[in-house]
Each structure stands twice: as C-alpha cells, then as structure tokens.
Legacy VTK file of the C-alpha trace (Angstrom):
# vtk DataFile Version 3.0
C-alpha trace
ASCII
DATASET POLYDATA
POINTS 116 float
0.000 0.000 0.000
1.597 3.295 -1.018
1.438 6.480 0.965
-1.814 8.376 0.384
0.202 11.544 -0.146
1.390 9.926 -3.365
-1.842 8.007 -3.932
-3.009 7.836 -7.501
-5.886 5.431 -6.885
-6.463 2.043 -8.409
-9.944 3.141 -9.429
-10.719 6.348 -11.260
-13.156 8.785 -9.687
-15.981 7.786 -12.034
-15.970 4.242 -10.600
-15.872 5.271 -6.932
-18.999 4.186 -5.079
-21.119 7.006 -3.738
-24.584 7.021 -2.203
-26.089 7.470 -5.652
-23.650 5.324 -7.645
-23.326 1.555 -7.497
-19.924 -0.119 -7.362
-18.979 -3.038 -9.560
-20.103 -5.362 -6.762
-23.557 -3.773 -6.439
-22.757 -1.889 -3.220
-23.512 1.747 -2.704
-21.836 3.997 -0.192
-19.182 3.455 2.417
-21.567 1.840 4.873
-22.265 -1.099 2.594
-18.613 -1.326 1.611
-17.534 -1.486 5.267
-20.215 -4.077 5.959
-18.579 -6.144 3.202
-15.114 -5.468 4.654
-16.387 -6.725 8.013
-17.184 -9.968 6.192
-13.619 -10.218 4.837
-14.141 -8.687 1.372
-10.679 -7.480 0.273
-12.022 -5.793 -2.867
-14.388 -3.689 -0.774
-11.465 -2.801 1.507
-9.531 -1.578 -1.530
-12.467 0.573 -2.574
-12.739 2.067 0.924
-9.016 2.785 0.835
-9.291 4.451 -2.564
-12.107 6.674 -1.318
-10.598 7.695 2.013
-6.819 7.378 1.718
-6.053 11.085 1.406
-8.259 12.429 4.236
-7.269 9.430 6.381
-3.561 10.112 5.857
-4.022 13.805 6.617
-5.811 12.962 9.836
-3.081 10.520 10.884
-0.451 13.114 10.110
-2.503 15.720 11.952
-2.022 19.401 11.865
1.415 19.028 13.418
4.212 18.499 10.914
6.623 17.283 13.597
6.663 13.733 12.281
8.711 12.858 9.268
7.018 11.240 6.276
8.185 7.727 7.140
6.708 7.949 10.631
3.410 9.211 9.223
3.421 6.512 6.529
3.954 3.846 9.188
1.185 5.295 11.373
-1.197 5.330 8.394
-0.317 1.732 7.522
-0.875 0.685 11.141
-4.223 2.476 11.187
-5.393 0.847 7.926
-4.311 -2.508 9.336
-6.504 -1.789 12.368
-9.424 -0.926 10.077
-9.087 -4.318 8.355
-8.523 -6.279 11.562
-11.270 -4.587 13.595
-13.892 -4.319 10.835
-15.877 -7.349 12.090
-16.437 -5.445 15.358
-18.363 -2.808 13.414
-21.444 -4.907 13.031
-21.902 -5.641 16.759
-24.311 -8.438 15.870
-26.406 -6.138 13.683
-27.918 -7.553 10.535
-28.289 -4.203 8.821
-25.609 -2.507 6.735
-23.864 0.450 8.301
-24.722 3.944 7.179
-21.991 5.811 5.336
-21.781 8.271 8.226
-21.238 5.439 10.736
-18.556 3.884 8.548
-16.660 7.133 7.957
-16.791 8.068 11.653
-15.453 4.651 12.673
-12.678 4.669 10.060
-11.575 8.187 10.951
-11.539 7.220 14.633
-8.918 4.608 13.714
-6.823 7.389 12.165
-7.235 9.555 15.267
-6.127 6.668 17.476
-2.763 6.666 15.675
-2.157 10.262 16.697
-2.391 9.462 20.410
LINES 1 117
116 0 1 2 3 4 5 6 7 8 9 10 11 12 13 14 15 16 17 18 19 20 21 22 23 24 25 26 27 28 29 30 31 32 33 34 35 36 37 38 39 40 41 42 43 44 45 46 47 48 49 50 51 52 53 54 55 56 57 58 59 60 61 62 63 64 65 66 67 68 69 70 71 72 73 74 75 76 77 78 79 80 81 82 83 84 85 86 87 88 89 90 91 92 93 94 95 96 97 98 99 100 101 102 103 104 105 106 107 108 109 110 111 112 113 114 115
C-alpha cells in the first residue's frame, strides 16, 4: 500500500462508489462497503481505501508536521491494518448494513487513534 500523499488510486473517480452510484459489486456507499469489509471482502477494503486514503492520511499526520514522512506513513499503515482487523467489530451483531456516516466516523476514529 503506497502512501496516500502519493496516492493515484487504483480506481478512477468515475468508478468510486457514492450514495447514488453503485460499485462493480452492487454496493452503494461506504456503509455497505464497510459491511462487506467486516465480512472479509478485500475488494471492498480496496475501494474504501481508494475513497478515504487522502483524508485518512491527513488525519493521521494531523495538523502538526513534527513527524517525518516515514513515521506518518507507518502510522497510516498501522491504522489501515486496524481498520481491516477490527472491521468485524463494526457490526456488533447487527444484521443491517452500516450507514456511510457510521462507517466514515469509525474509520476516521482509527486514524485519530494513531495520533495518540
């Protein structure tokens, strides 16, 4: 996984899932994508990464520029690893897909945790 600061995206913007656009796998929005990630879907994880890599990286890096790029890259990688590993916890036994807002808030919390 390359640094989001140099991220070019494996998918172009026209294929990115949004609430009113369906992905190649029939999912719409980040909530449904993260529900799929919670079930172990690596393709959905890649789509989530493509959609959120830049704001996620910026949040990990934070407003402080004290960390060098390698430290920030490592923190971002650790945070994305946590997103993948902890995704099953998102569902908390729920049978409904997450909302996009719930998914984004949870993912960005993982980025914030790396700043602590």
